[in-house]
C-alpha positions as CSV (number, residue, x, y, z in Angstrom):
1,M,99.1,133.1,127.1
2,K,95.9,135.4,127.3
3,L,95.9,137.1,130.5
4,A,93.1,139.2,132.5
5,M,94.3,142.5,134.2
6,L,92.4,143.7,136.9
7,G,93.7,147.4,137.4
8,S,94.2,149.9,134.5
9,G,96.5,152.3,136.8
10,F,100.6,153.1,137.4
11,I,101.1,149.4,138.0
12,A,99.3,147.9,135.5
13,D,100.8,150.0,133.1
14,F,104.3,148.6,134.1
15,Y,103.0,145.2,134.3
16,T,101.4,145.1,130.5
17,G,104.4,146.8,129.1
18,A,106.6,143.8,130.7
19,L,104.3,141.1,129.2
20,H,104.0,142.9,126.0
21,G,107.2,143.5,125.5
22,Q,109.5,140.6,127.2
23,R,108.0,137.4,126.1
24,N,106.1,139.0,123.5
25,R,103.8,136.0,123.0
26,D,101.4,136.8,126.1
27,R,98.9,139.4,125.7
28,V,96.6,141.3,128.0
29,H,93.2,140.2,126.6
30,V,90.8,142.0,129.0
31,V,91.5,144.5,131.0
32,Q,89.2,145.5,134.0
33,S,88.6,148.9,135.9
34,R,86.0,150.9,138.4
35,S,87.1,153.6,135.6
36,E,85.5,153.5,132.2
37,D,87.7,156.8,131.0
38,N,91.3,154.9,132.5
39,L,89.7,151.6,130.7
40,K,89.4,153.2,127.3
41,S,92.7,154.8,127.2
42,F,94.5,151.9,128.7
43,C,93.0,149.7,125.7
44,Q,94.3,152.1,123.4
45,R,97.9,152.1,124.6
46,W,98.1,148.8,125.0
47,N,96.0,147.5,122.1
48,V,94.1,145.3,124.7
49,P,90.8,143.8,122.9
50,K,88.5,144.0,125.6
51,W,87.4,146.2,128.7
52,T,84.9,145.6,131.9
53,T,84.3,147.4,135.0
54,S,83.3,144.0,136.7
55,M,85.8,142.1,138.4
56,Q,84.2,138.8,138.1
57,E,83.3,139.0,134.4
58,A,87.4,140.0,133.4
59,I,88.3,136.6,135.5
60,E,85.3,134.2,133.7
61,D,86.2,135.3,130.2
62,P,86.5,132.0,128.8
63,E,89.3,132.9,127.1
64,V,91.5,134.1,129.9
65,E,94.2,131.6,131.3
66,A,95.4,133.6,134.1
67,V,94.3,136.6,136.1
68,V,97.0,139.3,137.3
69,I,95.8,141.5,140.0
70,A,97.1,144.7,139.8
71,L,94.4,146.6,142.2
72,P,94.5,148.8,145.2
73,N,95.3,146.5,148.5
74,H,91.9,146.3,150.0
75,L,90.5,144.3,146.8
76,H,93.0,141.5,146.5
77,L,91.7,139.2,148.4
78,E,88.4,140.1,146.5
79,A,89.9,139.2,143.7
80,T,92.1,135.9,144.6
81,L,88.5,134.1,146.0
82,L,87.2,134.9,142.3
83,A,90.0,133.7,140.6
84,A,90.1,130.4,142.9
85,K,86.6,129.7,142.2
86,A,86.9,129.9,138.5
87,G,89.7,127.7,138.9
88,K,92.1,130.2,136.9
89,P,96.0,131.0,137.9
90,V,96.3,134.2,139.6
91,L,99.4,136.3,139.8
92,C,98.9,139.3,142.8
93,T,100.9,142.4,143.2
94,K,102.8,143.4,146.6
95,P,101.7,143.6,149.2
96,L,99.8,140.4,149.0
97,G,97.2,141.2,152.0
98,R,96.5,144.2,154.0
99,N,97.9,142.3,156.7
100,A,98.8,138.3,157.7
101,D,95.3,137.6,157.8
102,E,94.3,138.6,154.5
103,A,97.5,137.1,153.0
104,R,96.8,133.9,154.7
105,Q,93.2,133.7,153.6
106,M,94.6,134.2,149.8
107,L,97.2,131.3,150.4
108,E,94.4,129.3,151.6
109,A,91.8,130.1,148.8
110,V,94.7,129.2,145.8
111,E,96.1,126.0,147.7
112,E,92.4,124.6,148.3
113,A,91.5,125.5,144.7
114,G,94.7,123.6,143.3
115,I,95.7,126.7,141.0
116,F,99.0,127.8,140.3
117,H,99.7,131.4,142.2
118,G,103.0,133.8,141.8
119,Y,103.5,136.8,144.1
120,L,104.5,139.6,141.7
121,E,107.4,140.9,143.9
122,D,109.5,142.9,141.3
123,L,112.2,144.1,142.9
124,V,114.0,140.6,143.9
125,Y,113.9,139.9,140.0
126,T,116.3,142.9,139.5
127,P,119.2,141.5,137.3
128,K,121.4,143.2,140.0
129,T,119.8,141.8,142.8
130,L,119.2,137.8,140.9
131,K,123.1,138.3,140.3
132,A,124.0,138.7,144.1
133,V,121.7,136.4,145.5
134,E,123.3,133.7,143.0
135,A,126.8,134.9,144.4
136,V,125.5,134.9,148.3
137,Q,123.9,131.1,147.6
138,K,127.2,130.2,145.9
139,G,129.0,130.8,149.2
140,A,131.0,134.1,147.8
141,L,130.1,136.0,151.3
142,G,130.6,133.2,153.5
143,R,127.9,133.1,156.8
144,I,125.3,135.9,156.1
145,L,125.4,138.2,159.3
146,W,123.5,141.5,158.1
147,A,121.2,142.8,154.8
148,R,120.1,146.3,154.1
149,S,117.4,147.2,151.9
150,R,116.3,151.0,151.4
151,E,113.5,152.4,149.2
152,T,112.5,155.9,149.6
153,H,110.5,158.4,147.3
154,P,108.1,161.5,147.4
155,G,105.2,159.0,147.9
156,P,102.8,156.8,145.9
157,H,100.9,158.1,143.0
158,S,97.2,157.6,143.8
159,D,94.8,158.7,146.5
160,W,94.0,155.1,148.0
161,F,97.5,154.5,149.2
162,W,97.1,157.6,151.3
163,T,94.0,156.0,152.6
164,K,94.8,153.9,155.6
165,S,91.3,152.0,155.5
166,I,92.1,151.3,152.1
167,S,95.7,150.3,151.9
168,G,96.2,148.8,155.2
169,G,99.1,151.2,156.1
170,G,101.7,153.3,154.7
171,A,105.1,153.4,153.9
172,I,105.6,150.0,155.6
173,L,102.9,148.2,153.5
174,D,104.2,150.1,150.2
175,L,107.8,149.9,150.4
176,A,108.8,148.0,153.6
177,C,107.3,144.4,151.6
178,H,110.0,145.1,148.7
179,C,112.8,145.3,151.5
180,I,112.2,142.6,153.6
181,E,111.8,140.0,150.8
182,I,115.3,140.9,149.5
183,G,116.5,140.4,153.0
184,R,114.9,137.2,153.0
185,H,116.5,136.3,149.3
186,Y,119.8,137.1,151.3
187,I,119.6,135.5,154.2
188,G,117.4,132.5,153.0
189,K,113.8,132.4,152.3
190,D,114.0,129.0,154.3
191,I,115.6,131.1,157.4
192,K,112.7,131.2,159.9
193,P,112.3,135.2,161.1
194,V,112.0,135.3,164.8
195,E,111.2,139.2,165.8
196,V,111.0,142.7,164.8
197,M,112.2,146.0,166.0
198,C,110.7,149.3,164.6
199,W,110.5,152.6,165.0
200,A,107.5,154.3,162.5
201,D,106.2,158.0,162.5
202,T,104.4,160.7,160.5
203,L,106.7,163.3,159.9
204,V,105.2,164.9,156.9
205,K,102.2,163.6,155.3
206,P,98.7,164.8,156.9
207,I,97.9,161.0,157.0
208,D,96.9,158.6,159.5
209,A,99.2,156.3,158.6
210,E,103.3,156.4,158.6
211,D,105.4,158.2,156.0
212,H,108.7,156.9,157.8
213,A,110.2,153.5,159.4
214,I,113.1,151.8,160.1
215,G,113.2,148.3,161.1
216,L,115.4,145.4,162.1
217,V,114.4,141.7,161.5
218,R,115.8,139.1,163.3
219,Y,116.2,135.6,162.1
220,E,117.1,132.2,163.8
221,T,120.8,132.2,162.4
222,G,121.0,135.2,164.1
223,A,121.3,137.5,160.9
224,V,119.5,140.9,160.9
225,A,117.9,142.4,157.9
226,Q,117.3,146.3,158.1
227,F,114.8,147.8,156.2
228,E,114.5,152.2,155.6
229,V,111.3,153.3,153.8
230,S,110.0,156.8,153.6
231,W,107.5,158.5,151.3
232,A,108.7,162.1,151.7
233,F,112.5,161.6,150.4
234,R,113.2,164.4,148.0
235,G,115.2,164.0,144.7
236,G,113.6,160.9,143.3
237,M,113.5,157.0,144.0
238,D,116.2,155.8,146.0
239,L,116.7,151.8,145.9
240,R,119.7,150.6,147.5
241,D,121.0,147.0,149.1
242,E,123.7,145.9,151.3
243,V,124.3,142.4,152.3
244,C,127.7,141.4,154.5
245,G,128.8,138.0,155.2
246,T,131.7,136.7,156.7
247,E,133.9,136.7,154.1
248,G,132.6,139.4,151.9
249,T,130.2,142.6,151.4
250,I,127.4,143.5,148.2
251,W,126.3,146.8,148.0
252,N,123.7,147.6,145.2
253,N,122.4,150.7,143.8
254,H,119.4,150.3,141.5
255,F,118.0,153.8,140.8
256,L,119.5,157.4,141.5
257,R,123.2,155.9,140.6
258,T,123.3,153.6,137.8
259,G,126.0,155.1,136.1
260,F,123.4,157.3,133.8
261,E,123.7,161.0,134.4
262,M,122.3,163.7,132.1
263,F,121.9,167.6,132.4
264,T,119.6,169.7,130.8
265,S,118.7,173.3,130.9
266,G,114.8,172.2,130.3
267,G,113.8,169.2,129.2
268,K,111.1,168.9,126.7
269,D,109.7,165.4,127.7
270,G,107.9,165.2,131.0
271,Y,108.9,162.1,132.4
272,V,112.4,160.7,133.1
273,A,112.0,157.9,135.6
274,E,109.5,156.8,137.9
275,K,109.4,159.2,140.8
276,A,111.4,161.5,139.4
277,E,110.6,165.3,140.7
278,S,112.0,167.3,137.9
279,N,112.4,167.0,134.1
280,A,115.7,170.0,134.3
281,G,119.0,170.1,135.9
282,W,121.2,166.7,136.8
283,L,118.9,163.8,135.7
284,F,119.5,160.3,136.6
285,P,117.7,158.7,133.7
286,V,117.1,154.9,134.1
287,G,118.3,152.8,131.0
288,D,115.5,150.3,130.6
289,E,113.1,151.1,133.3
290,V,110.4,147.9,133.2
291,N,113.9,145.9,132.8
292,D,116.0,147.4,135.3
293,L,113.0,147.4,138.1
294,G,112.3,143.3,137.8
295,Y,109.4,143.2,136.1
296,N,110.6,141.3,132.5
297,H,112.4,138.5,134.7
298,M,109.6,138.4,137.1
299,F,107.0,137.9,134.5
300,T,109.5,135.3,132.4
301,D,110.0,133.3,135.8
302,I,106.2,132.9,136.9
303,L,104.8,132.4,133.4
304,T,107.6,129.5,132.4
305,A,106.5,128.2,135.6
306,L,103.1,128.2,134.9
307,E,103.7,126.4,131.7
308,N,105.9,124.1,133.2
309,G,104.1,123.0,135.9
310,T,106.6,124.1,138.5
311,A,106.8,126.8,141.1
312,P,107.9,130.1,140.6
313,L,110.8,132.0,142.7
314,E,107.7,134.1,144.4
315,T,104.5,132.4,145.6
316,F,101.5,133.6,147.6
317,Y,103.2,131.5,150.6
318,D,106.4,134.5,150.6
319,G,103.9,137.3,150.2
320,Y,102.1,135.7,153.6
321,V,105.3,135.5,155.5
322,V,106.1,139.5,154.5
323,N,102.8,140.2,155.7
324,A,103.5,138.3,158.9
325,I,106.6,140.5,159.3
326,M,105.2,143.8,158.3
327,D,102.6,143.0,161.1
328,A,105.2,142.7,164.0
329,A,106.6,146.2,162.2
330,L,103.6,147.6,163.1
331,K,103.2,146.5,166.6
332,S,106.4,146.8,167.2
333,A,106.3,150.8,166.2
334,Q,103.6,151.2,168.6
335,T,104.9,149.2,171.8
336,K,108.8,150.4,171.0
337,T,110.0,146.8,171.9
338,W,111.0,143.7,169.7
339,E,107.9,142.0,168.7
340,P,107.9,138.3,167.7
341,V,107.0,137.5,164.1
342,D,103.6,135.1,164.4
343,L,103.3,132.5,161.8
344,A,100.6,130.6,161.9
345,V,102.4,128.8,158.5
346,W,106.1,128.1,158.1
347,R,107.7,125.4,155.9
348,G,111.1,126.4,156.4
349,Q,114.0,125.0,158.7
350,E,113.4,124.8,162.4
351,L,116.5,125.8,164.6
352,G,114.8,126.0,167.8
353,G,115.4,129.8,168.2
354,V,118.3,132.6,167.3
355,Q,121.7,130.6,166.8
356,Q,125.2,132.1,167.8
357,H,128.3,131.0,165.6
358,F,131.8,131.3,166.8
359,T,135.1,130.1,164.5
360,D,137.2,127.6,166.6
361,Y,140.9,128.3,165.9
362,D,142.0,125.0,167.7
363,A,139.9,122.8,170.6
364,D,140.6,125.4,173.2
365,H,140.5,128.8,171.4
366,Y,137.7,130.4,169.1
367,L,139.3,133.0,166.4
368,V,138.4,136.6,167.3
369,K,140.6,137.8,164.4
370,E,143.6,137.5,162.2
371,E,145.7,140.3,160.3
372,V,149.2,141.0,158.8
373,M,150.4,144.0,160.4
374,P,152.2,147.1,158.8
375,G,156.1,145.3,159.7
376,G,154.9,141.7,158.0
377,Q,153.8,140.1,161.2
378,T,150.4,138.1,161.6
379,K,148.6,139.2,164.5
380,I,146.0,136.6,165.8
381,I,143.5,137.6,168.4
382,L,142.2,134.2,170.1
383,K,139.4,133.8,173.2
384,E,140.0,131.0,175.3
385,K,137.2,129.0,175.7
386,A,137.5,127.7,179.2
387,T,138.5,131.1,180.6
388,G,137.0,133.7,178.2
389,R,140.2,135.4,178.5
390,M,141.5,137.3,175.2
391,V,145.0,136.6,174.3
392,Q,147.3,137.4,171.0
393,R,149.7,136.0,169.2
394,V,152.4,137.1,167.1
395,V,153.7,135.3,164.3
396,N,156.6,136.8,162.5
397,P,157.5,136.6,158.6
398,Q,160.6,134.4,159.2
399,D,158.7,131.8,161.7
């Protein structure tokens, strides 16, 4: 498949490395960027035959079969509209839009044009996440109660990230989009997000947007997904997820503690891993960064779906839902209260509000807890349904 890569920066490098390296038969045929210097070096590095500074020219190239958007946030809508007009399949980096309104316009454009669309949310495609989500979907953890996702690092690479009018926001738009979608996968993407409580502040960087945030997203099943993001975390990039259910727990550490640790008194190669702050002392390299961050699995899934005429794991609709949740988070950070998630388009279950789930012990009691005590007895804590009174029963081993 011949692709147009819109953008020649950091994320375009990761994308092209995955495209040229994993499936191998896919090639970036033309790259577009505002900077001619970037274009020339990018083409040399990846052996790309064509380049242009015109977004429209790259998209309308007659040999291009699909468009990959790896541009600053404020250009996502424009690029999508051009791809839709040209009738070209389009893949867009995260976040889909600067807000839910932009994301909804992008979703409507691709659906009205009837073109294939994929949302490039790489962190739901990491090998660990894919395996963890599979375990959750098979019921290994029971009913999911709580998910937590953390992404923190010293801040993004390019100037546009730090300009709110271009990026649309700060650490929430840049990082919480990952965390929110990971939480949706654990809780269930068909489960409706109801409301968000968020703290966000600008603690370190002289910018107009937030550089730190913590948020809670409440879903109709009663489950809560927590996100933690920072643009001023020191020591590299910290990617961690947790998910807890009625029957189990999963912990995932994707980057800083992967089992690969190295000490050097002074490294010769300046690059260790994404967002690493030093190449001396104790270092935590990543074995295969493109693979471990999910890019290989992401493009394999999305381009295979495009070939087969099926839907990929992540579409523009998912990007729209994430944008709507982030809108509520940013509003909550201002109002200091729970804010509803405004979803003009919802295609999942309708449970009618947040549900409560208790386990029946028998017709008259709920089960609170059951455990084996040091003496071998089994202690059972129950709640009477009629009165609300707590009672306990102790069963001896010989009984």
